[in-house]
N, C-alpha and C positions, 0 to 999 in steps of 0.2 A: 504493499499500500504506500503511496507516496504521500508523506506527512509534511511536505513543504519545509522541512530541514534537512540538515546536512546529516548523512551522507548521498540520500536519495531524492534530495530536493530539486526541484525545478526552480533554472535561474530565468532571468526574462532574455529577452532576444541577444541584449549585449552580453550574456553572460553563459550563453549556450555552447560550451567547449567542453570536452571530456579531459581529464587528465591522461598525461601522454606518460603509458608505461613501456619498460625496457622490451625491444624485441628479444624473442628465445634465443635466436642466433648470435646477440652479443654476447660478449666475454662476462662473466659472472664478476661481483666485486672482489671476491676473494683472488682470483686472477690475475685482474688489474692491479693489485697491491705486491709489491714486490717485498713477499714473505721473506726472503734472504736478508734484506735491507734493516730488518728490525734488530738484528744481532749490533748493528752499527752501534757504537758507544758514543760517538760525537754528537749524538741528538736522541732529545726524549724519544719513545717509541711514538707517542702520540704524534708528535711533530712528522715523525717519519710516515706515518701512515696518512694523515692529512696532506702531506706533500705528493705522496702516491697518488691520492685522489683526485688531487687538484689538478694533478698532471692530465690525469684521465678526463676529467670533466674539459678543461680546458682542451683537451685534442678532438671533444664530439664524442667520446666512446659510451658516455651517457645519456640518454634523452631527456630533453626537457618535462621535468614534473616527476621524471623517477624517484621513488621513494628510496633512501638507503635501507639496508638492514635494520633491524632492531640494534641497540647496542648490544645488549646480551650474547644475541645470536653472533655477531661479526665478532665478539671478543670470544668466545667460546671456538670458534673456527680459526682465528688468529692466537690463540694461546696467550691473550692477554686480559688484563682487567676490564670491567664494563667500564670504569672510570677512564681508564685510557681512551677508549672509543669514544666517550662522552667529550673528552678535551678535545680529541681530534674533531669531531662533529661539530664543537664552539667554534674551532679553528677555521673551519670551512666557512661557518655563518659569517664570523669578523671578515675573512675575504669576500663574501659578496658571493661566494659559489652553492650556497645551499641555504634553507629557508627551513626552520622549525616550525610545526604547527603543532598547539597544545594538545594531547590527546593521540596524535595520530601519526607520528614520528618527524623524520626531518627529509625533507626533498631536495634533489638537485635543483637549480637554479642556472638557468643558460644565460641570464644575464652579462655574466662576465666571462664567458667563453673567451671573447675576443681578446681579451687582456691576461696578462703574467701575473702569477700569484705572487711573484716576488716586489718588496715593497718599494725596493729603489726602482722597478720598472713601471710604477703608479704614479710616478710625480709630475707626467703631463699635466697641463691644464685644459681638459675639454671643457666645452660651454656645458654649463651646468642647467638642465631643464627638468632636475629630478629633485632637488631639494625644497622643503616649502617653507622659506624666511619671508620676513617682512622686508618691505622695500624702503630703504633707507629715506628718510623724508628730512624733518625739521627735528628729530627726536634728541639728538646733542645740545642742539642748543636749547630745547626745553629742559632737558635736565641741568643744564648750566643754569636756567632762570630758577629752579626748584631749589637747587644746591644754595643758590642766593637769598631765597626766601627762608631757607632752613637755617643758614647761616645767622639770619637777622633774629632770631628767636632762641636765645641760650635756652630758654626751658625745655624747649622742642629736641633741641640738640642733646642736654640730658636724659630725656626719656628715651630716646632712640638707642641710648647707651646702656639702658635698664632692662631687668629683667621685665618681661612682660606676660601677663595671660595667656594660657595655650589658645583661647579663641582668636588672640588680638588685641591690641587696644580698644577702647570704645570709639574713638573717632573712626579708627579705621573701618571697623565693621561699619558705623553709618554710612563712612562713603561707599562701602561695598553695597551697603544695601540698595543707596542710592542709586548707585551702576545698576544694579540687578534688576530695579522696577525697568528698563528700556524692554526686559523679557515677560512683562506683564506680573512679575513677582509683588508682593505686598508691599517690600520698602520696610520691612520690620527688621531691625538692624539684631534682634535677639535670635534672629534665624540662619544669621551670617557668620561665619569664622574666615579667618586669614590664612591663606596656604601659601607654599613655596612653587606657586605655577597648580596648573591644573591636572599634572601628571602626579603630584604631591598629594594634591586631594584626593584624585582617584585610589592611589596607594593607600592612601590613609582609609578609604572606605571597606575596600575588599580586605585590609589586614584587620579591619575591625569586624567586619558582618562576616565574613567568608572564612569557611575552613578546608584544609587540602581535600580535593575530591569533589567539590561543589562546581554545579554547572552553571553557568554564566552564558544568557541567551543575550545573542547581538547580531548585527546585519551581516551577510555572508560575505561581505567586504567591510573590513571594520580597521580602526586605527590602530597600528602596528605595536604603539606604547601599551594598548590593553592587553596585547598578546604577550608582549615582553613579561608585564607584571603575572599574567596568568599564567606562563611557563615558572617564574621565580617562585611564586605559592603554590604551586600543582593544584591549579582549577582548570576546570574542564571547559572550553568555549564552546559553543554550540552557534553555528551558523543557521541564520534564519532567512529564508527567501525573502529580495527585494525586487522591486520593479520601480518604474520611473521616479514613484514618488516616496520611496524608500522602501522600509520593513513592510512586508504585507500581512495584515491585520490576522489572517484565517490563520497562516503560517506560525506566527506568534502565538495563538492560541493552542494549535495541536505541539507545539513544541514547546509549553509551557505544561500540558498534559502528560506528554511522552517522557519528561527527563524530571519532572517533578521537581523544578527549582522555584529558587524565590528571589533570584536576582537577573537581572537587564540592563545590558549597557545601549546606548543607541546616539546617534548624532542627527536627530530631526531639521536641522536648518544647515543649510550648506555642506551635507554630507562627504567626508574625504573618504575615497577620493570622487565620486562620481558625480559630486555637485548638486545632487537633487536635493529638494525642501519640501517635508510634509506639507501639504495644504492642511487648512482648517480641520476637513471631515475626516481627515486620516489621522490627525492626533487625538480628535476625539474619541474614534473607535480605537487606537491602541490604548490610551488612558483607560478605557473602559473595560479593555480584555486586561491590562494590568490590574486593575481594581479586583476582576471576578477571579484572576489566577492567584491573587495576595503576593504579586510580584514588588519586589523595591527596585526602582526607575532609577538608573544612575544615567543621566543627561548632559552631555558635550556641548556646550555653547560657546566654545574657544572662538570656530571661525563664523559664527553669528556675530561676533561683536562687531564685524565690519558692515553689518546692515544699518540702514538709516531707521528703518521700521521693521525690526524681528517678529515675526508671530510668536502668541503666546507660548511658554514654554509649557512642556507636558506636565511639570509641577503645579502649573496653575491649576489642573483638574485634580492633581495627586497629592497637595500641600504636606500631608503627611506621611507618603510612602514613594517620595521621591528626592533626589539629591542632585542640585545643579552645580555644573562645575563652569567658571567662566576665567578666563585670564586674558594677557594683552601680547601673549608671545607670537601672535599670527598678524597682529595688526597695529603693534606699536615696534617691539623689540625683544628679543627672544630672551636676552640677558635681564629683562625686566621680570626677575623669577616673584611674581605675585599674581596668586589667586583667590578668587571670592566662593566659597562652596556655600551655599544655601541647602537647608534642611530642617525637618522639624526639630524644637530645641533640645527634646529627650534624645535624640542622636546626637547633637552636635557634644554633649558631654562625653559621651563615647568616644568620639573622634577625637576629643581635645586629649583623653589620656594617653591615645598613639602617639600625637606629637609629643606628647610630655615625656613619653618612655624612649621616643626616639632622638630627640633634639633640644628637649626642654620648651622650645619656642619656636616661631617663625623668626628671624631676624628683622627687627622692625624698620630698617633703614628703606628696603624697598616699599613697604605699603605706604612708607611716610611721604614717597615720592608720589606713589600712584594717587594717592588721597589728596595730596596738592594738585596733581591736574585733574582728580574729577571736580574737586571744589570749585576751582579756579577756571573750568572750562577748556584747559588746556587741552585734556583726553580727547574730547569731541573734535577740537581743531586738529590734533595728530592724526585720529582715525581718519579723519576728513580728507586729510592730505594723501592718506594710505588709499583711501577708496579712489579718490582722483587719480592717482598712478597706477591703480590696477585697471582702472578704465582707459586710460591711456594705452596700455599694454595690451587689453584685450581687443582695443580696436585696429591697433596694428596686427595683433596675431590674425584678427577673423579677415585681413586682407590679405596677408602672406599666405593662410590656408584655405582659402578661399576654393570651394570644390571637394572639401575633406567632411568627411562626417565626425562631428564631435558635439560633446556636451559642454556648454559654457555658462555663466551668470555675472551678471554686470558689476556684482560685488565680491566678487569670487575668483583668486588668481591662477586658481587651477583650472586646466582642461581636459576631460576625460574622451579620450578616443578609441573606439573598437577598431582594431586592423581590419583591413580587407581583405579577401581571400586571396593567392595561399598564404599570406604572411601567417606567422604565428610569434606570437608575443617575444618568447625568449631569444627568437632568431633577430627579429629584427630588433630588439635593444642592442643584442651582441653586435650586429653589421651598424648599428646607429653608433655605437661605442666607438667602433673601430674608425668611424667616420668623424669621432670628436666630439659627440656629441651625447651627456647623459639624459634618460628617463627613469621613469619607475614604473614597471610592469606589474598586473592586478595581481600576481602570486606573491607580491610584497605584501597584499591587504586579504589575501585569502584565508578564512577561516576554518580550522579544523579540515574535514574531510569534503569542502568545499571547494569545485570544480573552479580552477582560476580561467577567468575569460580571458580571449587572446585580446587585449587591450593595455592599453599605456596612460599613464597621468603625466601629464606637461605643464611645469611649473613655470609661468610667467613672471613670478616675484625673485627666483634666485639668481639670475644674470645681472651682474653690477652695471650694466647699461643696455638700452633698447637696441644698440649695433648688435651687440653678443646676441641679445634673443631672437633680432630677426634672422642673424647668422645662422642659429642653430635650427631654426625652424624650417629655414629654405632647404637646410641640408636634409631634416626630417622629410619634407614633403618631397624633396627629390629623390630619396631613398623609397619612400612608401610607393612613389609609383614604378619603380623599378621591379623585376622580378627577382626574387633571391637568388642568392648565389648557389645555393645548395639544396638539394631536394628535400621537400618539407616530411615532416614525422606527420605519420597518419594521424 
């Protein structure tokens, strides 16, 4: 029966591609590893295994999407410990040659096949259309103005150098509540706490509420930071079917029943990587299912900070069962490590205990800067500049990529592009990297056993100049119209 969830769930048209498995006539992993080299005492065994696997991957001897053997199985076959294989697989991940999926294993990524795994050979400077970072605007001057204002207040200076409550200073929480009102929240400071960014807030939530083995429902393509946390906390991520409006309500309801879980994570506005935004009607359906299924909803509002008029957060329908996360990493600067987390007051006490155990408190200097910007109107000014820069780059990209199929939003710096046949994502990204341009493939976001679509995410905000962006996009467009240089995997 098709439950609408991984591994058997159906994807929308832009997700309808199966995982490619190794052909039977190819060599096995054990045959491709130089067993005799494990006796070399000059390198740790995990490094030798990782090097041999990397050479085979880069030589094209593994298919894109191929699953690596379970760590214990390969350890037994090679006569090493499971920890050795675990370290070898982690090494491949750091090189960009493999991708771990929570609860499902580690898969070969074709993204890096055209590059050497030797660090000294990765120092060329390709055009970066892969990383999602804010576009520099007037943020450095705004920081200087904030420091000038802070230095004029000796009392504030003393306060930011002192111990603070785990939930944050009152005035910082009030500024956070003021900021979150843009998402339709109550503006009650008593529901808001300060974190070192949204990722820190997400870690606090999962560490406080979840236990190893718990399942978390999320979109079939989801935030890699969530996936990293799930791996470290031994949580099981369950991919839920998506369509052009985000998570499918019926699939969510089936997943909640099937996996008997109490956690759900989603990005209803400007979803990363697809850029989709749930309409009001879909949000109402999702909220009703969450309430009926007793789900605690963790909502990522980081990218929605760029919107002039964000739609109401899911938390407005589920004030006692939701956690709303927001930060400024994607709209101001990633180094501004400040986030706001809104939840029912009884949850905040538990989350504060997690912060106290980890770091005692959030360092107050960053929230002081953010609070000053919010209260003075500087934050809206800076985000307005970011929005303008996004729209300028998007207008250029629309011209350069005219004729190609992709999804975009006027307040979002990322493009989602399904690849035309016969291109496959891994082979295309490898060829593009060889041509000097980096992008993200869908497998970077795929959850669990979810089949990654043959699509790429293009970041318009990463190049330092529009000239670099145009050069990268022209290279991409030229390549996408060229036939692949090697036969495609079935």
